[in-house]
GUMI-48342 format. One record per residue (C-alpha): residue number from 1; residue in one letter; x, y, z. Coordinates in steps of 0.1 Angstrom, whole numbers, plus 2048, in hexadecimal, padded with zeros to 3 digits. Layout:
// GUMI-48342
(NUM A (X Y Z));
...
END
This chain:
// GUMI-48342
(1 X (F68 817 C0C));
(2 X (F70 83E C12));
(3 X (F8A 83D BF7));
(4 X (F74 828 BDD));
(5 X (F57 843 BDF));
(6 X (F6D 85F BDE));
(7 X (F7C 850 BBA));
(8 X (F58 84D BAC));
(9 X (F50 871 BB8));
(10 X (F74 87E BA8));
(11 X (F6A 86B B88));
(12 X (F48 87F B85));
(13 X (F57 8A1 B91));
(14 X (F71 89C B75));
(15 X (F5A 890 B5C));
(16 X (F3D 8AD B60));
(17 X (F5A 8C8 B5C));
(18 X (F68 8B9 B40));
(19 X (F46 8B7 B2D));
(20 X (F3C 8D9 B38));
(21 X (F5A 8E7 B2C));
(22 X (F63 8CF B0D));
(23 X (F46 8BC B05));
(24 X (F43 896 B07));
(25 X (F4E 889 AE8));
(26 X (F6E 895 AE9));
(27 X (F78 889 B09));
(28 X (F86 868 B11));
(29 X (F8B 851 B31));
(30 X (FAD 854 B35));
(31 X (FAB 87C B35));
(32 X (F8C 87B B4E));
(33 X (FA2 863 B64));
(34 X (FC0 879 B64));
(35 X (FAC 899 B6D));
(36 X (F9B 884 B8B));
(37 X (FBC 878 B92));
(38 X (FB0 854 B97));
(39 X (FBF 836 B83));
(40 X (FAE 82C B62));
(41 X (FA3 80C B73));
(42 X (F8D 81E B8D));
(43 X (F7A 82B B70));
(44 X (F6B 808 B64));
(45 X (F6B 7FC B8A));
(46 X (F4B 818 B8C));
(47 X (F3E 81A B65));
(48 X (F3B 802 B48));
(49 X (F45 81D B2E));
(50 X (F48 842 B29));
(51 X (F21 844 B21));
(52 X (F1A 834 B43));
(53 X (F2F 850 B53));
(54 X (F1C 869 B3E));
(55 X (EFB 85C B4B));
(56 X (F07 860 B71));
(57 X (F12 884 B6A));
(58 X (EF2 88C B5D));
(59 X (EDD 879 B7A));
(60 X (EF5 88D B94));
(61 X (EF1 8AD B82));
(62 X (ECA 8AC B7E));
(63 X (ECA 89C BA5));
(64 X (EDA 8C0 BAF));
(65 X (EC5 8D3 B96));
(66 X (EA4 8C4 B9F));
(67 X (EAA 8CC BC6));
(68 X (EAE 8F0 BBA));
(69 X (E91 8F3 BA4));
(70 X (E76 8E4 BC0));
(71 X (E84 8FF BD9));
(72 X (E7F 917 BC3));
(73 X (E62 90F BB1));
(74 X (E50 905 BD4));
(75 X (E45 921 BEF));
(76 X (E2D 938 BF9));
(77 X (E36 952 BE0));
(78 X (E22 95A BBE));
(79 X (E24 93F BA7));
(80 X (E36 956 B8D));
(81 X (E4C 967 BA8));
(82 X (E59 942 BAD));
(83 X (E5D 93F B86));
(84 X (E72 95E B83));
(85 X (E8B 955 B9F));
(86 X (E90 934 B8D));
(87 X (E9E 947 B6F));
(88 X (EB5 960 B8A));
(89 X (EC1 941 B9A));
(90 X (EC8 932 B75));
(91 X (ED9 953 B6D));
(92 X (EEA 954 B8D));
(93 X (EFA 932 B87));
(94 X (F09 93E B63));
(95 X (F1B 95C B74));
(96 X (F27 944 B8E));
(97 X (F38 92E B73));
(98 X (F44 94B B5E));
(99 X (F57 959 B7E));
(100 X (F64 935 B87));
(101 X (F70 929 B65));
(102 X (F70 94A B4B));
(103 X (F51 93F B34));
(104 X (F2A 937 B3A));
(105 X (F2A 90E B36));
(106 X (F05 90E B2D));
(107 X (EED 8F3 B36));
(108 X (EF9 8D4 B3D));
(109 X (EDA 8C4 B2D));
(110 X (ED9 8DC B0F));
(111 X (EFD 8D6 B08));
(112 X (EFA 8B0 B05));
(113 X (EDB 8B0 AF4));
(114 X (EED 8C4 ADA));
(115 X (F06 8AD AD7));
(116 X (EF9 88B AE1));
(117 X (ED4 887 ADA));
(118 X (ED5 878 AB9));
(119 X (EF5 861 ABF));
(120 X (EF0 851 AE1));
(121 X (ECC 847 AEC));
(122 X (ED0 83F B0E));
(123 X (EDC 862 B12));
(124 X (EC0 872 AFC));
(125 X (EA5 85D B10));
(126 X (EB3 869 B33));
(127 X (EB5 88E B2A));
(128 X (E92 88C B1A));
(129 X (E87 880 B3B));
(130 X (E97 89D B4F));
(131 X (E8A 8B6 B35));
(132 X (E67 8A5 B3C));
(133 X (E6A 8A9 B60));
(134 X (E71 8D0 B5C));
(135 X (E56 8D6 B49));
(136 X (E3D 8C4 B63));
(137 X (E4D 8DA B7F));
(138 X (E4B 8FB B68));
(139 X (E25 8F0 B5E));
(140 X (E1D 8EE B82));
(141 X (E24 912 B88));
(142 X (E16 91C B67));
(143 X (DF6 90F B71));
(144 X (DF6 91C B96));
(145 X (DFA 93C B82));
(146 X (DDF 935 B6D));
(147 X (DC7 92C B8A));
(148 X (DCD 94C B98));
(149 X (DC8 95F B79));
(150 X (DEC 969 B79));
(151 X (DF2 95B B54));
(152 X (DDB 956 B36));
(153 X (DE6 935 B24));
(154 X (DCB 91A B1E));
(155 X (DE7 8FC B18));
(156 X (DFE 8FF B37));
(157 X (E12 8E2 B2B));
(158 X (E1B 8EF B08));
(159 X (E24 911 B1C));
(160 X (E38 8FE B33));
(161 X (E4C 8EF B19));
(162 X (E4E 912 B07));
(163 X (E5E 921 B29));
(164 X (E77 904 B2A));
(165 X (E83 90A B07));
(166 X (E86 930 B0E));
(167 X (E9B 927 B2C));
(168 X (EB3 90F B17));
(169 X (EB4 92A AFC));
(170 X (EC0 944 B0D));
(171 X (ED9 92F B24));
(172 X (EE3 926 AFF));
(173 X (EE7 94C AF7));
(174 X (EF7 951 B17));
(175 X (F0F 936 B12));
(176 X (F17 940 AEB));
(177 X (F1C 964 AF2));
(178 X (F2C 95E B13));
(179 X (F16 976 B24));
(180 X (EFE 970 B41));
(181 X (EEB 98F B3B));
(182 X (EDC 97E B1F));
(183 X (EC5 96D B38));
(184 X (EB5 98E B42));
(185 X (E9E 98D B22));
(186 X (E8F 96A B30));
(187 X (E76 979 B48));
(188 X (E66 990 B2D));
(189 X (E60 975 B15));
(190 X (E52 95C B2F));
(191 X (E38 976 B3A));
(192 X (E30 97E B13));
(193 X (E2D 956 B0F));
(194 X (E15 951 B2F));
(195 X (E00 970 B2A));
(196 X (E0A 97E B4A));
(197 X (E14 9A2 B57));
(198 X (E31 9A3 B6C));
(199 X (E25 9A2 B92));
(200 X (E2D 9C6 BA1));
(201 X (E44 9B3 BBC));
(202 X (E56 99D BA3));
(203 X (E5C 9BA B8D));
(204 X (E6C 9C9 BA6));
(205 X (E86 9B0 BA7));
(206 X (E7C 99E BC9));
END
């Protein structure tokens, strides 16, 4: 049973790496299995199709990212400080990926949205669900900042959508220019969008 579980994880890991490097459409099942070091028959034991594998990769990636987002966005720190920490963690991830493979991979969800949103309905729907959850998580932080009179927006849901869009946009630029420093503009843009001043402790870079 341990070997079976290991084969599935190897396929998922290989698929995630290849999708990040080359995208989804150009990959074949044989290439994924070769990279994973497992026989092709193992693939169809675990996954009915390449689309099913992509959905599993998305779900596994989101499970890890959602845990990170919840950890960063919760706690006793002021809401805007927590939001900035999320941006900083995202930039740190970009830097780690660049050191590892020589280039900024960008956001798996954003990359797949651009590549597949008008081709694969199941993937499009799953990505929508993930971005909706991200918006809800950001909205909760913005609503807290509004309640503390630290932000000046009337529609917290729309503001949260705009923050997520800014985050995705800056990650896209970081990927395009292979430069994680592109993320540096995100904080100032977010404060302007929220009608907020930088809290002293956040501006100091805590």
